N, C-alpha and C positions, 0 to 999 in steps of 0.2 A: 232749082226745082225743089218743091216741098216733098220730103220723104221722112220716114222714120227708120231707125235701125232696130231690128228685132233678132232674137235668136232664130236660127234657121227653122222654118216651119216644115212639118212633114211633107207637104205638097211642093215645097220649093225644089227639092232634089231633082224632080223630073224636068225642071226648067233650067237648072244650073248648067248641066253638061252641054245642051244646045247653045246656051249663051257663051260658054267657054269656047266652043267650036267657032262660033261667029266672031268672037273677039280675037282669038289667038290662032285659029285654023286647026285643021285635023292633025297636023304634024306636031302639035304641042306636046303630045305624049311621048315624043322621042327625046325630049330635053332631059338633062341631067337631074333636075329637081323632081321630075316625075318618077324616076327610078327610086328616089328616096321615099316617095309616098305610096308607091304601088303596093296594093294588097293590105295597106294599113288604114284604119279608120282615122278621120280627123280627131283632133283633141276635143273632148267633151267641154262644152261651155265656151268654145272658141269657134263657132260656126255662126255667121251672121248674114242676114239678108237686108238689103235696102228695099223698102216697100213704099209704093206710091199710095196716095190717098184712096185710090180705088182698090187697093189690096194687091195690085200687080207687082211682080218682081222687077226691080230696076238694076240690082247688082247683088254680088255675093262675095264673101270673104271667108275662107277657112284657114285654120292653122293645123299643122301636122307635127307629130312628135319625131324628133331626131336626136342624135347624140353627137358629142364631139370627142373623138378619139377615145371612147370608153371612159372619159374623165367627167363628163357633165351632160345632163339632159338639156335639151333646148327645144325650141319650136321653130318651124319653118312657116313663114307667112306666105300665103298664096295657095291657089291662085286668087287674085283679086280681079273681078270682072264687073263691068258696068255696060249697060245697053249702049252700043256704039253711038247712037244719036244723042245720048246724054253725057258722053264723056266730056270732061272739062267743067261740069256743073257743080263739082264739089262732092258728089256722091261717093266716089272712091276714097277721097280724103276723110270723109266722115266715117266710112267703114273702117279704115286703117286706124284712125284715132280712137274710135270706140273699141276696136279689137285689141289694140295695145293696152288701153286702160283696163280692159277685162283680164288680159293676160297678167298684168301686174297684180290685180286684185286676187287672181287665182294662184299667185305665188310663182309664176314663171319668171325666170331670171335672164335668159338669153334668147334673142330672136334673130333668125337669119332670113334673108330675102335675096332673090336674084331678080333685079329690076332696075329701072332707070334711076341713076343717082340723083338727078334733078327732082324726081318725085319723092324718093325716100329719105334723102338727107335732111329735109326740114323736120322729119320725125326723130332725128338723132342717129340715123344709121351711118356707119362709116365703112370704108373698104375692109372687108373681112381678111383679105390676104395680108394686109398690114398688121392685123391682130394675130397673125400666125395660124389662120384657118385655111383649109383647102377643101375643095369638092372632088368627089371621085369621078369626075368627067369634065368635058369641056365647058368652059364658061368664060365670058369676057370679064377680066379681073375687076374692072370698075363697077360692074353690075352685081357682083357677089359682095353682099354687105351684111353687117352685123350690128345689132343694137344691144347694149347692156340695159335691160329693163331695170335691173337692180345695179346700182353703182358698184363697180369693181367685180362684177360677176365673172368676168373673163380673167381675173387675176390667177395666174398659174395654169390657165387652160389654153391649149393650142393643139393643132393637128387636124386630122381628116374628119369631115362631117360624115356621118353614117346613118343608115336606117335605124329607127328605134328598135329596141329589143322587144321581147314578148311582154312588156309591161303595159301593153294596150289591150286590156281585156274588154269584154263586151260593155261593161258599164262606162267605159271611156269613149263610147262612140257618139257622134252627133247623129241627129236624125237625118237619114238619107233615104230617098225613095228608090 
């Protein structure tokens, strides 16, 4: 499907939550990763929309600030969502590829995701538990993954993933409606 990836537009926010509900269900907010995001704005410059030629929203990807055991800042990928009828058409992959490229350009070093290994491994993600990382809640170990955006970024880093500190001031917010 023809689409383009843009920075999240002001009007997209009103469509993203219903799309997330449709894709993941209403219970999605009870998952461990939602506790890491709750009350925090997404990372500025890392909120993207997949847009149809007619301007409609096809999918969305946001990244959130997290920390690793007080040792290093990192980003949390997701949620990634695509219109259910269009899943498998490459829209999600293009969002992730674009998002990770922008994260690298912005100087981000480590990215964490909880998702299907078969989907995220081609981007370079590996099992986070094997890297010495842990989440503060239940997660299937193989779905908890990490990517060193910068080579050796995890050198000497291990421990519990936690919510980002107060370093997310207003200027770090994505546009959300």
